[in-house]
Every structure is written in C-alpha cells, then in structure tokens.
C-alpha positions in Angstrom: 44.4 54.9 12.0 46.2 53.0 14.9 47.8 51.2 12.4 49.2 54.2 10.3 47.2 52.9 7.8 46.3 56.8 6.9 45.0 56.4 3.4 42.8 53.6 3.8 41.0 55.8 6.9 39.9 58.4 4.3 38.5 56.1 1.6 36.7 54.8 4.2 35.0 57.4 6.0 34.2 59.4 2.2 32.4 56.0 1.2 30.7 56.0 4.7 30.1 59.4 4.1 28.0 59.0 0.7 26.0 55.9 2.0 25.3 58.0 5.3 25.4 61.1 5.0 25.3 63.5 8.4 24.1 60.0 10.2 27.7 59.5 9.9 30.0 60.5 12.9 33.4 60.0 13.8 33.6 58.8 17.5 36.1 60.0 20.3 36.7 58.6 23.7 39.2 59.2 26.4 39.7 56.5 29.0 43.6 57.3 29.8 45.2 54.6 27.7 48.6 56.1 26.2 47.6 55.9 22.1 44.2 57.8 22.6 45.8 61.1 22.7 47.4 60.6 19.5 44.3 58.6 18.6 42.1 61.3 19.3 44.2 64.0 17.2 44.4 61.7 14.1 40.4 60.9 14.2 40.0 65.5 14.6 41.7 65.9 11.8 40.0 63.2 9.5 36.8 64.6 10.6 38.3 68.4 9.6 39.2 67.3 6.2 36.2 65.5 4.9 33.5 68.2 7.2 31.9 65.2 9.9 31.1 65.6 13.0 32.8 64.4 16.1 30.4 62.5 18.8 31.9 61.8 22.4 31.3 58.3 24.0 32.3 56.4 27.1 33.4 52.7 26.7 30.5 51.1 29.6 30.8 47.9 30.7 28.8 48.7 34.3 27.0 50.9 36.0 29.1 52.6 38.7 32.9 53.7 39.1 32.8 51.2 42.5 31.8 48.0 40.6 35.5 48.7 38.4 36.6 45.7 41.1 34.0 43.3 40.6 34.4 43.6 36.8 37.9 42.9 37.2 37.3 40.1 39.0 34.5 38.7 36.3 37.3 38.9 33.9 39.7 36.2 35.9 36.6 34.3 36.5 36.3 33.9 33.1 40.0 33.6 31.7 40.7 31.1 35.1 43.3 33.2 36.3 43.7 35.5 39.9 43.4 39.1 40.2 47.1 38.6 41.5 48.3 37.2 37.9 45.4 38.1 35.7 45.4 36.3 31.9 43.2 39.9 30.9 42.6 43.3 31.9 41.4 46.1 30.4 44.0 49.7 30.1 42.9 52.8 31.7 39.9 53.4 33.9 36.5 54.8 33.8 34.3 51.8 31.6 30.6 53.0 33.8 28.7 55.3 32.8 29.5 58.8 33.1 27.8 61.7 34.2 27.9 65.1 31.7 30.5 66.3 34.0 32.8 63.1 34.0 32.9 63.7 30.2 33.5 67.2 30.4 36.5 67.1 32.6 38.4 64.5 29.9 39.8 66.7 27.1 37.4 65.6 24.6 35.5 68.4 22.2 32.8 70.3 23.7 31.2 70.3 20.2 31.4 66.6 20.3 29.7 66.0 24.1 26.7 67.9 22.4 26.6 66.1 19.4 25.1 62.7 21.7 21.8 65.5 22.4 21.8 65.3 18.5 22.1 61.8 18.3 18.5 61.8 20.7 17.1 63.4 18.9 17.2 61.7 15.4 16.4 58.2 17.4 12.6 57.8 16.8 10.4 56.8 19.6 10.2 52.9 20.1 6.8 52.7 21.4 5.4 51.2 18.9 8.0 48.3 19.0 8.0 47.7 22.5 4.0 47.5 22.8 2.4 44.7 24.1 0.6 43.8 20.8 -0.7 39.7 20.7 1.2 37.9 17.0 0.7 35.0 16.7 2.3 32.7 13.8 0.6 34.0 10.7 -2.7 31.1 9.4 -3.3 30.5 6.0 -7.4 30.4 5.9 -10.1 28.9 2.8 -11.4 31.7 1.1 -13.9 33.9 3.1 -13.6 32.3 6.4 -12.0 33.7 9.6 -10.4 32.0 12.0 -13.0 31.1 14.4 -15.0 29.4 11.7 -11.4 27.3 10.3 -11.2 26.4 14.3 -14.6 25.3 14.1 -14.3 23.2 11.5 -11.0 21.4 12.7 -13.0 20.7 16.0 -16.2 18.8 14.0 -14.2 17.0 11.6 -11.5 16.2 15.3 -14.0 14.6 17.4 -15.7 13.2 14.2 -12.7 11.8 13.1 -11.7 10.2 17.4 -15.5 9.1 19.0 -17.4 8.0 15.2 -20.8 9.2 16.7 -20.2 12.1 18.7 -22.5 12.5 22.0 -24.0 15.7 22.6 -22.0 16.6 26.2 -19.1 16.4 23.8 -20.5 18.3 21.2 -21.7 20.9 24.0 -18.3 21.1 26.1 -16.6 22.2 22.1 -19.3 24.9 21.4 -18.2 26.4 24.8 -14.5 26.0 24.9 -14.6 27.5 21.0 -16.4 30.7 21.9 -14.1 31.2 25.1 -11.0 30.7 23.1 -12.1 33.2 19.9 -13.8 35.7 23.2 -10.2 35.4 23.7 -9.1 35.8 20.7 -6.3 32.7 20.9 -7.9 31.3 17.9 -4.6 31.9 16.0 -2.6 30.0 18.6 -4.6 26.7 18.1 -4.5 26.5 14.4 -0.9 26.6 13.7 0.1 24.0 16.7 -2.3 21.2 15.3 -1.5 21.6 11.7 2.6 21.0 13.3 1.8 18.1 15.6 -0.3 17.0 12.8 3.0 17.1 10.4 5.3 15.6 13.2 2.9 12.5 13.6 2.7 12.3 10.2 7.1 12.2 9.6 6.9 9.7 12.6 8.3 12.0 15.7 6.2 10.7 18.7 4.8 12.9 20.6 3.5 13.1 24.3 -0.1 12.6 25.3 -0.4 15.7 26.6 1.5 17.6 29.4 0.5 20.3 32.2 -2.7 21.6 32.0 -3.7 21.6 28.3 -5.1 18.1 28.9 -8.2 19.5 30.1 -9.4 21.0 27.0 -11.4 18.8 24.5 -10.5 21.6 21.5 -7.0 19.9 22.2 -7.8 16.7 22.1 -10.0 17.4 18.9 -7.2 19.1 17.1 -4.6 16.8 18.1 -2.5 18.7 20.0 -3.4 15.8 23.0 -4.9 12.5 22.9 -6.0 12.9 26.6 -10.1 12.9 26.5 -10.8 15.5 28.8 -14.4 14.6 29.7 -13.1 10.7 30.1 -10.2 11.2 32.6 -12.6 14.7 34.8 -10.1 17.5 33.7 -11.7 20.9 33.6 -10.9 23.3 31.1 -11.1 26.5 33.2 -7.9 25.4 34.9 -6.3 25.0 31.9 -8.3 28.9 30.0 -10.2 31.1 32.7 -12.6 33.4 30.6 -12.8 35.5 33.6 -8.9 36.2 33.4 -6.8 36.5 30.5 -3.4 35.1 29.5 -2.1 33.7 26.8 -2.8 30.1 26.5 0.5 27.7 27.8 0.7 24.6 26.0 4.2 22.3 26.5 4.3 19.2 23.9 7.0 16.7 24.3 8.6 15.4 21.8 11.2 12.8 21.6 14.1 13.5 22.3 16.3 12.6 19.7 14.1 13.9 17.3 13.9 17.3 19.0 15.8 19.3 16.4 14.1 17.6 13.3 10.7 18.6 14.9 12.5 22.2 15.1 13.7 22.0 12.1 10.0 21.1 10.4 8.6 23.7 12.4 11.3 26.1 10.6 10.4 25.1 7.0 6.8 24.9 7.8 7.1 28.3 8.7 9.7 30.2 7.2 12.8 31.0 8.8 12.8 34.5 9.7 10.1 33.5 11.2 11.2 31.0 13.7 13.6 31.2 16.6 15.0 29.4 19.4 14.7 32.3 22.8 17.6 32.6 24.6 18.2 32.3 28.2 21.0 34.0 30.8 23.3 32.0 33.6 23.7 33.8 36.4 26.2 33.2 38.6 24.8 31.9 42.1 25.1 32.0 45.8 27.8 29.5 45.9 30.1 29.7 42.5 30.3 33.0 44.0 32.1 32.0 47.1 34.0 29.8 45.0 35.1 32.5 42.6 35.8 35.0 44.9 38.2 32.8 46.6 39.7 31.6 43.7 40.4 35.0 41.5 41.4 36.3 45.3 44.4 33.6 45.2 42.2 30.9 47.5 42.8 27.5 47.2 40.0 25.2 46.7 39.6 23.2 49.2 39.1 26.7 51.1 36.7 27.8 48.4 34.5 24.3 49.2 35.3 25.8 53.2 33.5 28.9 52.4 30.5 27.6 49.9 29.5 25.2 52.9 28.8 28.3 55.7 25.6 27.9 52.8 22.4 26.3 53.9 21.4 23.0 51.3 18.8 23.7 48.5 15.3 23.4 50.0 12.8 22.1 47.1 14.9 22.8 44.5 16.0 26.6 45.6 19.5 27.4 46.4 20.2 29.3 48.5 21.5 33.5 48.1 24.3 34.8 50.3 21.1 36.7 52.6 21.3 32.8 54.0 25.2 33.4 54.3 27.0 32.2 58.0 30.5 32.6 57.9 32.8 35.6 58.1 32.2 38.6 56.3 36.0 38.9 55.1 37.0 39.8 51.5 35.9 36.6 49.8 31.7 37.2 50.7 31.8 41.4 49.4 33.8 40.0 46.4 31.1 37.1 46.4 27.8 39.8 46.9 29.2 41.8 43.8 29.4 38.4 41.7 25.8 37.3 42.4 23.7 37.3 40.1 25.7 39.0 37.6 25.7 37.1 33.9 27.6 34.0 33.6 27.1 33.1 30.2 24.4 32.4 27.0 22.7 29.7 26.3 18.9 28.4 24.7 16.1 27.4 26.2 16.1 23.6 26.3 11.9 24.1 24.9 11.6 27.5 24.5 10.3 28.7 20.6 8.7 31.7 19.5 6.7 32.1 16.5 5.9 35.8 14.8 3.4 37.0 11.7 6.6 39.1 10.6 10.1 38.6 10.7 11.2 38.2 13.8 14.8 40.7 12.6 12.1 43.9 13.1 11.0 42.6 16.4 14.3 41.7 18.4 17.9 41.0 18.0 18.6 37.8 16.5 22.2 35.6 16.1 23.0 32.3 14.8 25.1 30.5 17.2 28.4 29.9 16.1 27.4 31.8 13.0 26.1 28.7 11.5 23.2 29.5 8.7 21.6 25.9 9.2 21.2 26.7 13.0 17.9 27.6 13.9 17.5 31.8 15.1 18.3 32.2 18.7 16.6 35.5 20.3 19.0 38.3 22.0 15.8 39.0 24.0 15.3 36.2 27.3 11.7 34.8 27.5 10.1 37.5 29.8 10.9 40.0 27.2 9.9 37.7 24.2 6.8 37.5 26.2 6.3 40.9 26.9 5.9 42.1 23.5 3.1 39.8 22.8 5.2 37.2 20.7 3.6 33.3 21.0 5.9 31.4 22.8 5.6 28.1 22.2 7.7 25.2 24.5 8.6 21.9 22.9 10.6 19.5 24.9 12.7 16.7 24.8 11.5 13.7 26.7 13.5 10.7 26.3 10.9 7.9 27.5 9.0 8.6 24.3 11.5 7.7 21.7 11.9 4.4 24.1 8.3 3.5 23.8 8.9 4.6 19.8 11.6 2.2 19.2 10.3 -0.8 21.4 6.7 -0.7 19.5 9.1 0.0 15.7 10.7 -3.9 17.2 7.9 -5.4 17.8 5.8 -4.3 14.2 8.9 -5.7 12.6 9.0 -8.7 14.1 4.8 -9.4 14.4 3.3 -7.2 11.5 1.0 -5.4 13.1 1.7 -1.9 14.8 0.7 -2.4 18.6 -1.3 0.5 19.6 -1.3 1.8 23.2 -4.6 2.9 25.1 -5.3 6.0 26.1 -8.8 5.7 28.2 -8.7 5.3 31.6 -10.8 2.3 31.7 -8.7 0.5 28.4 -5.1 0.6 31.3 -6.1 -2.1 32.5 -3.4 -5.5 31.9 -3.0 -7.7 34.7 0.9 -8.1 34.3 1.1 -4.6 34.5 -0.4 -3.3 38.3 1.7 -6.6 39.0 5.0 -5.0 38.1 4.1 -1.9 39.4 2.8 -3.4 43.1 5.9 -5.2 43.0 8.1 -1.8 42.8 10.4 -3.1 40.0 9.7 -0.8 38.2 13.3 0.7 36.9 13.0 2.1 33.5 9.9 2.6 34.3 8.9 6.5 33.8 8.4 8.7 36.6 8.3 5.5 38.5 12.2 4.6 39.0 13.2 6.2 41.7 14.0 4.5 44.9 11.3 6.3 47.1 8.9 5.8 44.4 9.5 1.9 44.2 8.7 1.5 47.4 5.4 3.8 47.6 4.2 1.7 44.7 5.0 -1.8 47.0 2.8 0.1 50.0 0.5 1.6 47.3 -0.4 -1.9 45.4 -2.4 0.6 42.1 -4.6 -1.3 40.3 -6.0 1.2 38.4 -5.2 4.3 35.9 -6.2 6.6 38.7 -3.8 5.2 41.5 -0.6 6.0 39.2 -2.1 9.2 38.2 -2.3 9.9 42.4 1.5 8.2 42.9 2.7 11.3 40.6 0.9 13.8 42.0 1.4 12.9 46.0 5.2 11.8 45.5 6.3 15.4 45.7 7.5 17.3 48.7 4.5 19.3 49.7 2.1 16.1 49.9 4.9 14.1 51.3 5.7 16.2 54.1 2.0 16.7 54.9 2.5 11.9 54.9 -0.3 12.4 52.4 1.0 9.8 50.0 1.2 6.6 53.1 -2.4 7.7 53.9 -3.3 7.0 50.4 -1.8 3.8 50.5 -3.1 3.3 53.7 -6.9 4.0 52.6 -6.7 2.4 49.2 -5.6 -1.0 51.4 -8.7 -0.7 53.9 -10.6 -2.5 50.9 -13.8 -1.0 52.7 -15.4 1.3 49.9 -16.5 5.1 51.1 -15.6 5.8 55.5 -17.5 8.5 56.6 -14.4 9.2 58.8 -12.8 10.4 55.4 -15.5 12.8 55.3 -13.8 16.9 56.1 -17.2 17.6 57.5 -20.2 15.3 58.3 -22.9 18.2 56.6 -20.4 18.1 53.5 -20.2 13.7 53.0 -22.4 13.5 50.8 -21.8 16.6 48.3 -18.4 15.9 48.2 -18.1 12.4 47.6 -18.6 12.1 44.1 -15.1 14.3 44.1 -13.2 12.3 46.2 -14.4 9.2 46.8 -11.8 8.6 44.1 -8.9 9.6 45.6 -9.9 8.0 49.3 -11.2 11.5 50.0 -8.8 13.0 49.8 -7.6 16.0 47.7 -5.3 15.5 45.8 -5.2 17.2 42.7 -6.4 20.7 41.2 -9.2 20.2 40.1 -10.7 18.6 42.7 -10.5 21.7 44.3 -12.3 23.5 41.5 -14.4 20.5 42.2 -15.4 21.1 45.5 -15.7 25.1 45.6 -18.4 24.1 42.4 -20.3 22.3 44.7 -19.9 24.0 47.9 -20.3 27.2 46.8 -22.3 26.6 43.6 -19.6 28.8 41.7 -18.8 28.1 38.2 -15.2 26.6 37.4 -13.9 30.0 36.2 -15.2 31.5 39.8 -13.4 28.9 41.5 -10.1 28.7 39.5 -10.2 32.8 41.1 -9.9 31.6 44.3 -7.6 28.5 43.9 -5.1 30.6 42.3 -5.3 32.7 45.0 -4.9 29.9 47.3 -2.1 28.3 45.1 0.2 31.2 44.8 -0.6 32.2 48.5 -1.9 35.5 48.0 -3.1 36.1 51.5 -4.7 39.3 51.1 -6.5 37.9 47.8 -8.0 35.5 49.5 -9.0 37.1 52.9 -10.6 39.2 50.4 -13.0 36.5 49.3 -13.2 34.6 51.8 -16.4 37.0 53.2 -18.4 35.9 49.1 -16.8 31.9 50.2 -18.9 32.4 53.2 -21.9 34.0 51.7 -21.9 31.7 48.7 -21.7 28.2 50.8 -24.2 29.4 53.7 -26.5 30.0 50.7 -26.4 26.6 49.4 -27.4 25.6 52.9 -24.0 25.2 54.4 -23.2 25.5 58.4 -20.7 28.4 58.8 -18.2 25.5 61.0 -18.7 23.3 58.1 -17.3 25.8 55.2 -14.8 26.8 58.3 -13.4 23.3 58.5 -13.4 23.2 54.5 -11.5 26.3 53.9 -9.3 24.8 56.7 -8.5 22.0 54.5 -8.3 23.6 51.1 -5.8 25.7 51.7 -2.8 23.7 52.8 -3.9 21.3 49.9 -4.6 24.4 46.8 -1.0 25.0 47.8 0.4 21.9 46.8 -2.5 19.7 45.2 -1.2 18.2 41.4 -2.6 19.6 38.7 -4.3 16.2 37.1 -4.1 17.0 33.6 -0.5 16.9 33.6 -0.5 13.7 36.2 -3.0 12.2 33.6 -0.7 12.7 30.6 2.5 11.7 32.5 0.4 8.7 34.0 -0.1 7.1 30.4 3.2 7.2 30.0 4.0 5.9 32.7 1.6 2.9 32.4 2.8 2.3 28.6 6.6 2.0 29.7 5.1 -0.2 32.6 3.0 -2.5 30.3 5.9 -2.6 27.8 8.6 -3.7 30.5 5.8 -6.4 31.9 4.8 -7.7 28.4 7.7 -7.3 26.4 10.9 -7.4 28.6 13.6 -8.2 25.9 12.3 -5.5 23.5 11.6 -2.9 26.0 14.7 -3.4 28.2 16.5 -2.8 25.0 15.6 0.4 23.8 15.6 1.7 27.4 19.4 0.4 27.4 20.1 1.7 23.9 18.6 5.3 25.2 21.4 5.8 28.0 24.1 3.8 26.2 26.6 6.6 26.4 25.4 7.7 29.8 28.6 5.9 32.4 25.8 7.2 35.5 22.9 5.6 34.2 23.6 2.5 32.3 25.0 0.5 35.2 21.7 0.8 37.0 20.2 -0.7 34.1 22.4 -3.4 33.2 22.1 -4.7 36.5 17.8 -4.4 36.5 18.5 -6.8 33.1 20.5 -9.3 35.2 18.1 -9.2 38.0 14.9 -10.1 35.1 17.1 -12.5 33.8 17.1 -11.8 30.6 20.6 -12.7 29.1 22.9 -10.4 28.5 24.8 -11.1 24.8 28.4 -9.9 24.3 28.8 -7.4 21.8 30.0 -8.6 18.2 31.8 -7.3 15.5 29.8 -8.6 13.1 26.3 -8.3 14.4 25.6 -5.9 17.2 24.0 -3.1 16.2 24.6 1.0 17.4 22.5 0.2 20.1 21.4 -2.7 22.3 19.1 -4.7 20.4 16.7 -8.1 21.3 17.0 -11.2 19.8 15.7 -14.0 20.6 17.7 -15.5 23.4 18.2 -12.2 24.9 19.7 -8.9 24.6 22.7 -7.8 22.3 25.2 -5.4 23.6 24.7 -2.4 21.6 28.7 -1.6 20.5 28.5 2.5 21.2 28.0 1.9 24.3 31.4 0.6 24.8 33.4 3.1 26.7 36.0 4.6 24.0 34.3 3.0 21.1 30.9 5.4 20.6 28.7 6.0 17.6 31.3 7.1 15.0 33.4 3.6 15.4 30.6 2.2 15.0 29.2 4.0 11.9 32.5 3.4 10.5 32.7 -0.4 11.4 29.3 -0.8 9.9 29.9 0.0 6.3 32.7 -2.7 5.8 31.0 -5.4 7.8 31.0 -8.8 7.7 34.8 -9.4 8.5 35.3 -13.1 7.8 38.6 -13.2 11.1 41.0 -11.1 11.9 43.1 -10.4 8.8 41.0 -9.5 7.5 39.4 -7.4 10.0 42.6 -5.9 10.0 43.1 -5.7 6.9 39.6 -4.1 5.7 38.1 -1.9 9.3 38.3 1.6 9.1 41.2 4.1 10.4 38.8 4.9 13.2 38.7 1.1 14.5 42.5 0.6 14.2 43.6 4.0 16.9 44.9 1.7 20.0 41.9 3.2 22.2 39.2 2.0 19.9 41.2 -1.0 19.3 41.4 -1.8 22.7 37.9 -1.1 23.9 37.0 -3.9 21.0 39.2 -6.5 22.2 39.1 -5.7 26.2 35.2 -6.5 25.7 35.1 -9.2 23.8 33.9 -7.8 20.5 36.7 -9.6 18.4 36.0 -12.7 20.4 34.1 -13.9 17.3 37.1 -13.6 14.9 39.2 -15.1 17.2 38.7 -17.1 21.1 42.3 -15.4 21.8 40.7 -12.0 23.5 43.9 -11.7 26.0 47.1 -12.6 23.0 45.2 -10.1 21.3 45.2 -7.3 23.8 49.0 -7.5 24.4 49.6 -7.6 20.4 47.2 -4.8 20.1 49.8 -1.9 19.6 52.3 -3.7 17.4 48.9 -4.7 15.2 47.8 -1.5 14.9 50.9 0.0 13.5 51.1 -3.4 11.6 47.7 -2.7 9.6 48.6 0.7 9.5 51.6 0.7 7.6 50.4 -2.5 5.3 47.9 0.3 4.2 49.9 2.7 3.5 52.0 0.7 1.7 48.9 -0.5 -0.8 48.2 3.2 -0.5 51.6 4.1 -2.6 51.6 1.6 -4.7 54.0 -1.1 -3.1 53.0 -4.4 -3.3 54.5 -7.3 0.1 56.6 -10.1 -0.9 54.6 -12.2 1.2 50.7 -12.1 2.9 50.8 -9.5 6.5 49.1 -12.1 8.9 47.9 -10.7 11.5 46.7 -13.7 13.6 47.9 -14.5 17.1 48.5 -17.8 18.7 47.4 -19.3 21.9 49.5 -19.2 24.9 47.4 -20.1 27.3 46.7 -16.7 28.6 43.2 -16.8 29.3 41.7 -15.9 32.6 38.4 -15.3 33.5 39.0 -12.4 36.3 40.7 -10.5 33.9 38.2 -11.0 31.1 35.4 -9.9 34.2 37.9 -6.8 34.9 38.2 -5.2 31.2 34.1 -6.0 30.8 33.6 -4.3 34.4 35.6 -1.4 32.9 34.5 -1.0 29.2 31.1 -2.9 29.5 29.6 -1.9 33.1 28.9 -5.2 33.4 30.3 -8.7 33.6 29.5 -11.0 30.8 32.3 -13.6 31.6 31.1 -15.6 34.9 32.5 -18.3 37.0 29.6 -21.1 37.9 28.4 -22.1 40.6 25.5 -24.7 41.4 23.6 -24.9 44.4 22.1 -28.1 45.1 19.9 -28.2 48.2 20.5 -32.0 50.5 16.7 -31.5 51.4 13.5 -29.7 50.0 13.3 -25.7 50.6 10.3 -24.3 51.9 8.6 -21.2 50.2 10.2 -18.8 53.2 13.7 -20.5 52.4 13.1 -20.3 48.2 12.1 -16.3 48.5 14.4 -15.7 50.9 17.8 -17.2 48.4 15.7 -15.0 46.0 16.2 -11.6 47.6 19.7 -12.8 48.6 20.8 -13.1 45.3 19.1 -9.7 44.0 20.3 -7.8 46.4 23.8 -8.9 46.1 24.6 -8.5 42.4 28.3 -10.2 41.2 30.5 -11.9 39.3 29.4 -15.4 39.6 26.2 -16.8 37.6 24.0 -19.3 40.2 22.4 -22.2 38.9 19.8 -23.7 41.8 19.6 -27.3 41.5 16.0 -28.0 42.7 15.0 -31.8 42.3 14.5 -32.2 38.5 14.9 -28.5 37.8 17.5 -26.4 37.2 17.3 -22.6 37.6 19.8 -19.8 36.0 19.8 -17.2 38.3 20.9 -13.6 38.4 24.8 -13.1 38.5 25.8 -13.0 42.3 28.3 -11.7 44.8 29.7 -15.2 45.8 31.8 -15.0 48.8 28.3 -13.4 50.2 26.1 -16.0 49.3 28.4 -18.7 49.8 28.8 -17.5 53.5 24.6 -16.8 53.4 23.7 -20.5 52.3 26.4 -22.0 54.7 24.9 -20.3 57.6 21.4 -21.9 56.6 22.8 -25.1 56.8 20.9 -26.4 53.1 23.0 -27.3 50.4 26.2 -28.9 49.4 
C-alpha cells in the first residue's frame, strides 16, 4: 500500500480472509515516521471495506527507552560505521516494549489496542510444548522386545565379540550397569548411539577410542561406543552415570575432523532429516570488544581502543575479564561499553552438538537452514541449554584432526605392506620401546596433546616408560596441578626408582589401605577416579555415594561439603581410622578434587597420544607426511612441522607438477611436498592440474594446463616453488616470462576455441640466460613453501677425533639454528648429512671450538 498498489492489496486481503477467517487482522503501528499517518489511514480503510479487525502493535527491538542509544551503537558496530556518520539508523522513535499508557498516547484506534487482548486469549497454552519430557531418538526393536531386552542383547553380543570367553566380573559389571541404565530410563540413548558408531566404522570414518567420563562404562565398551576396557584401565562407571543423582548421560564422540560433515549427513540419512538438527550458538560481545567497539563508534582511533582494552586484566585460566574488573576512566566509552557487553553479536552453529528427536523437530522448536540451502542440516533456533530444557537428547560429535592423520598413515602403510596395522587399546599392549624413547626425548612435535614446548620439557623430565605415565602427563599438565607443582613432583617421585615410599603416605594410618589406589601415581592423587576409590576405602561408601561428595568438592559447593563432612568423619571412624588421619585426608582431598582430572578422558586421549607417538617413532616418513598434509593450508602451523621434518633428517623433496599429490606424500627417498600446500595454489588448482597430467614438457603444460593454473598468481607460485623444475631447469627465466607466457597461452586457447589455426606452432620454452640464483630460489621457497629446499652445501671436516660431548654439542647446535645450508659432517670415513643450519652462527661456533677445517 505504500507503493500505491491499492487494488493488489485489496485482492490479497480478500484471499487471506478466506483462508484465515477471523484470525486475519490488519496491523497498524506508529513510531513518528512521516509516511505512517497516511499509511495507517489506508490500512484502516482497507480493514473497513473488508470487514476486518485492526490490531495495534509496536515494533520492539529492545526492552526499555533508555536502550535506544545502545541499539543505535550496535547498528554502527554491525555496519562498521560511527554514530556521527551512521550507515543505517532507524527512523522515528519508541522501538521498545511499550506500556498500555504509551500505546494509548499514539494516534491509533482504541479498539485496535483492545484487540491485542483478543489475540492473547486466542493463543493456547504452551505448557505441553515447553514441558521437560525426555525425548530419545526412535528405536526399532525386534517384535515383542522392549528397550531393556534389546540393550542387553547388544551388551552380550559386544562382550563376546571383544573378549571371546567373558570373565565373570565382566558379566557382573555389565548386569549392574544395564540395571542402572534401564532403571534411569536411558536405554533408548545407548541403542541409537551404538548403531550410529557401528555405521560410521562400517563406512571407514575414524572414531576416537573415548572422550570424557563415558570411557568408564563397560556398556559403552561392549556397544562399540568406546574402545576403552574400563576394568583394565581401572575406570569407574559412577563417575559417568551415578544412580544416586539422575542426570542425562553425556557421551562425546570424536570424529575425524575432515569427515565430520559426512558423519552428520550419515546420521540424517539414518534417522531422517526432520528428526536431526545441529544446535545454534549466540556469540556475545565481551568486555574487551565492548570497549573497542564503543570507542570506535564514538569516533576514537584504533590505538585508543587498544588502550581502553588494556585497562582490563589478562584472561586467567581461559576466563575472559568483565567490565567489573576495568580500571580505566569511567567516561562515555566505558558507559556505552557497559550497554554493549553481553549483547548478542552473531548467530553460529555449535562445534559439536547435534539434537535428535522421536518426532519432527519443527513441532518442538524453531529451525532454519543455513543460507537457505536445503542440502544443509537443520539448525535449531534455541541454544544448547534451551534444547536440553525441553528434554531433547543432545549428542556431541567433535572433529579431531589427529584421527585423520592416524587414518591416513595407516592407509599408506596398508597399501605398502598389504596388512593392516592394528593399534593397541590395552595399557599392557602399549609397550613399544622406541615410542617411550621418543616421548622421553621430548621430540614430540606432531604427537597428539604432547607437542607444546612446556609439555615437551615435562616429558624430558618425567621420561615416560608405561601407559599410566602418558595418562598422568595429560592430567597433570594443566594450570591447577602445575600451580601445586604436582607435575614436577610426579616426575621426581617416578625418577627415584625405589618403588613405594612411606613418606608419600597421606597419614601413617592410611598408608597400607590407600597404597592400592595411589601406588600407580606415586602417592599423588592425579585422577578423579582415585578420589572415589579413596572415599570408598576409607568411608566404606559405594562409588555412587562417594561421587556425591566428590561433586561437591569439585564444584566448590562449600555448603554441601560442610553438610557431608560429619558423615565423612563418622563413616571413617566406623572403619577404624582416627579423627586426625581423617582430617589429614580431608585436607588433601578438597584441593586435589578441585583440579584432579577425569581418568577415563586421559586414558582415551592417552591412547591417541600413544598411537601418534608410536607411528612417529616407527614410521616417521609416513606419519610426518600425514601430519604435514593435515596442516598444508595452515600457514601458522606448517613451518614448525616442516622444521621438525628437517630435524628428523627426513629429506623433503620439492613439489613436482607430474608426481606430487594434493598433500604431502611419503616415498622411498623422503616426503614429497604437496601441491595444495604451496602458498597461492590450494586444492582446487591441484584438482584441475591433476586431471590433465602428465605433462611431457613446458609446451605441453601451457597448451593443456587448466586456466586456474595459468593465472599469474597460481602460475607464479608453481614456478617460484620449483613445481615446474621437472619441465625446465630455468626457474628464474620462467619467472620473469610468466606474464607473457600466461597471456600467450590464453590467446592461443581463445583462437583454438574460435577455430583459428596458427600459421606456425607456438613454443613456450625459455632459454638459459645464466640467471640461476641460489639466494633467489631460497627466498621464493621461504615465501611459497615456508621452508628452503634449495641449499648451499658446506662440509665440516674435523682435524682430530671428536669427543662424545663435542658430538652432542654439535648436534644440539645444528638443531637449534635452522637455516639454508646443508651441513655434511665428515668423521673419518663416515659422512653424515645433518639438518639445514644457520651457517653464520654455526661457522662462528665451530671456529671457536677449533676442531674443523
């Protein structure tokens, strides 16, 4: 009607009246916008002509009138503009939730206001919609079976498949867990997850051995949801699911990061697109960004914004500061920032969470398709907490890059050797000597969870020699245990090699009783499960009862801790322990419970860490090739891993247009550089080039190579990186002629498409004009490959025999000083090729040693 299309509006109103009857009303509002008075007159006339009711509304974008300024600032944040020169602002005013009195002051019909109450009365109760009712995915059961019977059949089948002759303690634990799960009504949670994981493994999608507390469940192990035997790993079911406290099970599944989308698509296919959705997240503006945004929209410079944000303390233990901790001036920037802090900035998709329902999700909550693409999974309009409050089951499927690395390495080894390499899952099977030597050396760059500088230092100090050490390292290398110096104390006690020491006992009375629970960690409480074991031993409680006190300790619920404390002392005394011993133990348990780590999680991730260390130690070329491929397009991570390959002495072969793969690939002479890892090339260019290979010479390349490879950016990257060296040795000449050659190739193709035949054959070769420059090639390679493959060669020939200390000194010197020179150390008849080195630094150092000519 604003456009003057009165007839079309009348036809549409008549149509809607026929469809909706009395539920179709004409909406009017008033915000002081110039065109509103005329538009409202037209709308009221339309309603009168069609005998339609009118309802008055208010366009509400914030709650209170004083939020108007913050709303205007948010629009400037969104449009990257300032309040002085906004790109977009609302016309008029009053875009808050208006009261009846405010609405009556507007020039709107009274009956239009009254009709809002009529609409309220038409809206039925939503109690049944928002009622919290467990809604598990639909489960198909054999005729006559219930969920409990179906679950037990899967448990029996799984245990017999994994163990063959199943020991009695496994059957006992299986029956106990089955009863707890079924009594709590959670059988329909485990059954679908079993089939999901089974189908994923059938499709070859790598799945992690276990994440979080679910590793403590024998049922999860039997059903193939985890690969951790909780009895062998000494894990506790009640840490996962406590019959004394009803809460939904929470099982997180690690999936190969590169195949996570495929995994979610598989779940959609299995259970139906209408029943599966990813869960949305809402990003909010934190204190730092609130200060920067407020400063910018008020016209401040970027430097001033950084100054404002510097008046906040740094993040601590992953927690960002709030404006309550701001120490700067309380000026207009601060005042606006307080309004911006905590407001929603954007909508995203949860990195892991997927919701599954027995009924179409559209009947329970709002849904959207990202970008309107029907091939994409549904995304909920409610966030994770709102979804869970409805009783819908959330499952977390997390992407883990290292699973893809392991899978690719095993694939290459299988192709080469013919037999599939099986990685161990039991602690006693994790016994490879080379693996523990690697871990003890600290050269663990590329090993899952163990490649940070601090972790590598701890490994050198601790020198792991068994699987429990790996699990302990993962548990101890965190702010809490490190703040208590538990990580170095563990290493010191392990290094004593004296077995159990009485000085480690928490109290003399408790030494013998607690030794079975604490001897494995040298008297330290490292894992949460140990807290439960200790409480079970000392108080005579069940694990379920112990878990209630442990949760209070872990969550710093002081009221609950104090309420349980008398029961703790009474139970301990009934077991024969003195108040002094119990008090000493309480003083140890409370702080340790706060930062003790979930053993099931450290065992699951410890396995992945062991697997990656095992592959690096025993199959270094294949493993590091897979690692490099996984970070091929990550410019921050790639250089560090390339330097590690150099340190390991693995030859890194230059990219080759005819032979290199999309990623790095292992070969008998070393690792071939992947074409997609070349800066400025990427996977799309590789795929286009690979479809045309092989190229016989430079002429053939320019005539047949895809257009994507011939634009000056991609072509320049291929030339400078040495990818075309196999077609011509004249890299420098080709570089300087690249634009002319690219243009010539484009014109040549255009003429051929137009049916024109050249009078003579066009040649794309370049001549030798003695432009070869080692320094220039090294500079190009640093730019495009993040490493140097063209090296100057230097021979180090000692004038006398070197001592063992001098050899170690030289090795460490070369490892610490990466550079562009290939060093050949000549000792007697032995010649050793050593990693590239910074020659000026090495030259000065060896000159001071006075041993080499």
